[in-house]
C-alpha positions in Angstrom: 19.3 -13.9 -9.3 15.5 -14.1 -8.8 15.5 -13.9 -5.1 15.3 -10.2 -4.1 13.3 -8.2 -1.5 13.6 -4.5 -2.3 13.0 -2.2 0.7 11.3 1.2 0.5 9.6 3.6 2.9 6.7 6.0 3.0 7.8 9.5 2.2 5.7 11.0 5.0 7.6 8.8 7.6 10.7 11.0 7.0 11.3 14.5 8.1 11.7 15.7 4.5 9.4 18.6 3.5 10.5 18.8 -0.2 11.3 16.4 -2.9 15.1 17.1 -3.0 15.5 16.5 0.7 13.3 13.4 0.5 15.4 12.0 -2.4 18.6 12.6 -0.4 17.1 11.0 2.7 16.0 7.9 0.8 19.4 7.5 -0.8 21.2 7.9 2.5 19.3 5.1 4.2 19.5 2.7 1.2 15.8 2.8 0.2 15.3 1.9 -3.5 11.7 3.0 -3.8 9.1 5.1 -2.0 5.4 5.2 -1.3 4.6 8.8 -2.0 1.4 10.3 -0.7 1.6 13.9 -2.0 -0.7 15.6 0.5 1.0 13.9 3.5 4.6 14.5 2.3 4.4 18.0 1.0 1.9 19.9 3.1 2.9 23.4 2.0 1.4 22.8 -1.5 -2.3 23.4 -2.0 -3.0 20.2 -3.9 -5.6 20.0 -6.7 -5.8 18.3 -10.0 -4.2 21.2 -11.9 -1.0 20.8 -9.9 -0.5 17.3 -11.2 1.2 18.3 -14.5 3.5 16.2 -16.7 6.3 18.6 -15.8 5.8 18.0 -12.0 5.8 14.3 -12.6 9.0 14.4 -14.6 10.7 16.6 -12.0 9.8 14.2 -9.1 10.7 11.1 -11.2 14.1 12.6 -12.3 15.0 13.9 -8.8 14.5 10.5 -7.3 16.1 8.6 -10.1 19.4 10.6 -9.6 19.5 9.0 -6.2 18.6 5.5 -7.4 15.0 5.7 -6.1 11.6 5.3 -7.8 8.0 5.6 -6.8 6.5 2.2 -6.2 3.2 3.4 -4.9 1.5 6.7 -5.4 -0.5 6.9 -2.3 -4.0 8.3 -2.7 -5.8 7.0 0.4 -9.4 8.0 -0.3 -12.6 6.8 1.3 -14.5 5.2 -1.7 -17.6 4.7 0.5 -17.7 8.2 2.1 -21.2 8.8 3.5 -21.1 12.3 2.2 -21.8 11.9 -1.5 -20.2 15.2 -2.4 -17.0 14.4 -0.6 -17.0 10.9 -2.1 -17.3 12.4 -5.6 -14.4 14.8 -4.9 -12.2 11.9 -3.6 -13.0 9.7 -6.7 -12.0 12.6 -9.0 -8.8 13.1 -7.0 -7.9 9.5 -7.4 -8.5 9.6 -11.1 -6.1 12.6 -11.3 -3.5 10.4 -9.6 -4.1 7.6 -12.1 -3.1 10.0 -14.8 -0.2 11.5 -12.8 1.2 8.0 -12.2 2.0 7.7 -15.9 4.3 10.8 -15.6 6.0 9.4 -12.5 6.4 5.9 -14.1 5.2 4.4 -10.8 3.7 0.9 -10.3 0.3 1.7 -8.9 -2.0 4.2 -7.2 -2.9 2.8 -3.9 -5.8 3.1 -1.6 -7.5 1.4 1.4 -11.2 0.5 0.9 -13.0 2.9 3.2 -15.2 3.1 6.2 -18.9 3.8 6.4 -20.0 5.3 9.8 -19.4 2.1 11.9 -17.7 -1.3 11.5 -21.2 -2.9 11.5 -22.4 -0.7 8.6 -19.0 -1.1 6.8 -19.3 -4.9 6.9 -22.6 -5.0 5.1 -23.6 -6.2 1.7 -25.1 -2.7 1.0 -21.7 -1.1 1.7 -19.8 -3.6 -0.3 -22.0 -2.8 -3.3 -21.3 0.9 -2.7 -17.6 0.2 -2.6 -17.8 -1.9 -5.8 -19.6 0.9 -7.6 -16.9 3.4 -6.7 -14.1 1.0 -7.6 -15.7 0.1 -11.0 -15.5 3.8 -11.8 -11.8 4.1 -10.8 -10.8 0.8 -12.5 -12.5 1.9 -15.7 -10.4 5.0 -15.7 -7.3 3.0 -14.9 -7.9 0.7 -17.8 -8.3 3.7 -20.2 -5.0 5.2 -18.9 -3.0 2.0 -18.6 -2.5 2.6 -14.9 -2.9 0.2 -12.0 -5.1 0.5 -8.9 -3.7 -1.0 -5.8 -6.1 -2.0 -3.0 -5.3 -2.8 0.6 -7.3 -5.1 2.8 -7.9 -3.8 6.4 -10.1 -5.6 9.0 -12.1 -2.5 9.8 -12.7 -1.4 6.1 -15.0 -2.4 3.2 -12.6 -5.1 2.1 -11.9 -6.7 5.4 -10.7 -10.3 4.9 -9.1 -12.6 2.3 -12.4 -14.0 1.1 -13.9 -10.6 0.6 -10.7 -9.5 -1.3 -11.0 -12.6 -3.6 -14.7 -11.7 -4.2 -13.8 -8.2 -5.1 -11.0 -9.3 -7.5 -13.4 -11.7 -9.2 -16.2 -9.2 -9.6 -14.1 -6.3 -10.7 -12.5 -8.7 -13.2 -9.6 -6.4 -14.3 -5.9 -6.9 -14.9 -5.5 -3.3 -13.9 -6.0 -4.1 -10.2 -3.4 -5.4 -7.8 -3.3 -6.1 -4.1 -1.2 -4.3 -1.5 -0.7 -7.0 1.1 -0.1 -5.9 4.7 -0.4 -9.0 6.8 -0.6 -7.2 10.1 -3.7 -5.3 8.8 -5.7 -8.5 8.8 -4.0 -10.2 11.8 -5.1 -9.4 15.4 -3.7 -12.2 17.4 -0.4 -13.5 18.9 -1.4 -17.0 17.8 1.1 -18.0 15.1 -1.1 -20.8 13.9 -3.9 -18.3 13.1 -1.3 -16.1 11.3 -0.3 -19.1 9.2 -3.9 -19.8 8.3 -4.4 -16.3 7.1 -1.3 -16.4 5.0 -2.3 -19.8 3.6 -5.7 -18.3 2.7 -4.3 -15.1 1.1 -1.9 -16.9 -1.2 -4.3 -19.7 -1.9 -6.9 -17.2 -3.1 -5.0 -14.5 -4.8 -1.2 -14.9 -4.3 -0.7 -14.2 -8.0 -2.4 -10.7 -7.6 -0.1 -9.3 -4.9 1.9 -6.4 -6.2 3.7 -5.1 -3.2 4.1 -5.9 0.5 3.7 -3.7 3.5 5.7 -4.6 6.6 5.2 -3.6 10.2 4.6 -5.6 13.4 2.6 -5.8 16.6 2.0 -7.4 20.0 -1.3 -7.9 21.8 -1.0 -6.6 25.4 -4.0 -6.9 27.7 -6.2 -7.5 24.8 -5.0 -4.4 22.9 -3.0 -4.5 19.7 0.2 -2.5 20.1 2.2 -1.4 17.0 5.8 -2.3 16.6 8.4 -2.0 13.8 8.8 -5.0 11.5 10.7 -7.8 13.3 10.1 -6.4 16.7 6.8 -8.0 17.4 5.1 -11.4 17.1 4.4 -11.6 13.4 6.0 -14.7 11.7 7.7 -13.2 8.7 9.6 -16.5 8.1 6.4 -18.2 7.3 5.2 -15.4 5.1 8.4 -15.4 3.1 8.0 -19.1 2.1 5.0 -18.0 0.0 6.4 -14.7 -1.1 9.5 -16.2 -2.6 7.4 -18.8 -4.5 4.9 -16.3 -5.9 7.0 -13.1 -6.2 10.8 -13.9 -5.9 11.6 -10.3 -6.8 9.2 -7.9 -5.0 9.1 -4.5 -3.3 8.3 -4.0 0.3 7.5 -0.8 2.2 8.7 -0.6 5.8 5.8 1.2 7.5 6.3 3.7 10.4 10.1 3.4 10.0 11.9 6.8 10.1 15.3 7.5 8.5 16.8 6.8 11.9 15.8 3.1 12.1 15.2 2.1 8.5 18.5 0.4 7.9 18.3 -1.6 11.1 14.8 -2.8 10.4 15.6 -3.6 6.7 18.7 -5.7 7.8 16.6 -7.6 10.4 13.9 -8.5 7.8 16.4 -9.2 5.1 18.1 -11.7 7.4 14.8 -13.6 7.7 14.3 -13.4 3.9 17.8 -14.9 3.3 17.4 -17.6 6.0 
């Protein structure tokens, strides 16, 4: 019973331009949930806070529910360390509007990456980390008041770039309204499976109990360059990852990234076979 990996996809990886078509597409490929980034999925709408009404939330929620689909992540991928203070302020307010809208959708979390400040060198400084932490305290305070969840994703080139930094952030933000979006490929740059295993060991050892959703894709390193692949088509060791995932989260959602409606079923079946192994 408690051994279930539920597959979903990003709305903007489909060809759908409206919510009805998106709902039909997700049902047709067998996706049970969706990561929905409004600006990326529905580009014809001029998005602003006033658009995110309870009525729109209910319409999206009900339309998806009729096809057996729900929103697992409301994607709001802002740059919380934007060097332009005015743009950073706009992005923070937009994220807060999403935290409120998430309640109408009944979704699990509002997700973001952790931002980039001019260069990798500047991004990976204590000064930038403190800048990031200030922005996130503001967002998490809002989430706590609304009863919403902030999902943060670690990426090697961003403000939260490795497992130890992620653990530091979780400790310092000190809130149950924060969860981790874990994409193992975003913090893995090598073909060496032993190094992959060390990263997984570290992630689950430090904050395995804080992972709210998984992101799946794959890669190969060719001539020193990381080349993207669909999950299961590269060198990432999903079998090792799943030993931990089953222990910490025996029922969990996973987003298949970059998969279209044309290859979603095949990728899901391939990864499910590894999960069931």
